[in-house]
C-alpha positions, 0 to 999 in steps of 0.5 A, spaced: 517 498 497 523 499 502 523 493 506 522 494 514 520 502 512 514 501 507 508 500 512 503 498 505 509 491 506 508 491 514 502 486 514 505 480 518 503 476 521 497 475 517 501 476 510 507 477 508 511 480 501 517 476 503 520 470 506 521 473 513 526 473 518 525 468 523 523 472 529 518 475 524 516 469 522 509 466 524 505 459 522 499 463 519 504 464 513 504 457 511 496 459 511 496 466 507 494 464 500 487 461 503 487 467 508 488 473 504 481 475 503 480 475 511 486 480 511 484 484 505 477 485 508 479 488 514 483 494 511 478 499 511 476 497 519 484 497 521 484 505 517 478 507 520 481 505 527 488 508 526 485 514 523 481 515 530 488 513 534 492 518 530 487 524 531 486 522 538 494 522 539 495 528 536 489 532 540 493 529 546 500 532 544 497 539 542 498 539 535 493 544 531 487 543 528 487 535 532 481 537 535 477 540 530 480 533 526 477 529 532 470 533 532 469 531 525 471 524 525 466 523 531 461 527 527 462 523 521 460 516 525 454 520 528 452 520 522 453 513 519 450 510 525 444 515 525 442 513 517 445 507 515 441 500 518 446 497 523 448 491 519 450 494 513 456 498 516 460 492 517 459 489 511 460 496 506 467 496 511 469 489 510 467 489 502 470 497 501 476 494 505 477 487 500 476 491 493 481 496 496 486 492 498 486 487 492 487 494 488 493 497 492 497 490 493 496 489 486 500 494 483 506 495 487 507 489 491 509 484 487 514 488 483 521 489 486 522 490 494 528 494 496 532 491 502 536 499 502 534 506 502 533 508 495 536 515 494 534 515 486 526 516 488 524 516 481 528 510 479 525 507 484 518 508 483 519 506 476 521 499 479 516 498 485 510 499 481 506 496 476 500 500 472 493 496 471 489 496 464 483 495 465 478 492 461 471 496 461 468 502 463 466 499 470 473 497 472 476 503 470 472 506 475 472 501 480 480 502 481 479 509 483 485 512 480 489 507 482 490 503 476 495 509 475 499 507 481 506 510 478 503 516 477 500 517 484 506 515 487 510 520 483 504 526 483 500 524 489 496 531 489 495 531 482 487 530 480 486 522 478 483 525 472 489 527 469 493 521 470 491 518 463 494 524 460 501 524 465 501 516 463 504 518 456 508 523 458 512 517 463 512 512 458 515 517 453 520 519 459 522 512 461 524 510 454 528 516 453 532 516 460 533 508 459 529 507 466 530 500 469 525 496 467 522 501 463 514 504 464 511 497 467 503 495 466 499 489 465 492 486 464 488 488 471 486 480 472 493 478 470 496 483 476 491 480 481 493 473 479 500 475 479 499 478 487 495 472 489 501 467 486 506 471 490 502 470 496 503 462 495 510 462 493 512 466 500 507 461 504 511 455 501 518 458 502 523 457 508 524 462 513 529 468 511 537 467 514 538 472 520 540 478 515 533 478 512 530 485 513 525 486 518 518 487 517 519 494 521 526 496 523 526 502 527 533 503 525 533 503 517 534 509 514 528 512 510 527 518 506 526 523 512 532 521 516 537 521 509 536 528 508 536 530 515 543 527 516 545 530 509 543 537 512 546 535 519 
């Protein structure tokens, strides 16, 4: 949730998670609490486009295995278009995008946003994420492990089947180490409503001042740059 550096927050001009710098603002912001379903639905389409674009650029730069990845992507879409009726393809892309965006934004976007680099990785993850408490076995499956957002951030390579056990460990850790805000979790529907309320509040807010963090800040210190500067 580092403002200006986290690509998950850089959704302007269609969605804003904070009152933006005047140069980043758009008239669209005043409507975002109505138009969010359209923006959410486009998520998977944007991801798929970005995957092809990034892979092609990597191939042009000569990155190892980029050619194989590009061939794999082409093969994937050939199989899709050869076996799935054409009207179904945009429907499943839009629906999956809507569900995924609803899930991934609700669990951290309404939590703390950081205008500066946070050098305490663990504490910043506790403060910027909130797990979802699901109501039914169906929604437990539908969330796809992202209801354990904190666990996913701290241990992204861990199999999601281990997240329920890990959640108990992290709850104890937060209590014993007095982590600010503690281990945060809320009912799944409450999380979604809170996220949509945030969009409504930001839609009605005036633009930020000249010192407001930019949506994208190329000069903002990130974790990678910070570590590099220490080694230098």
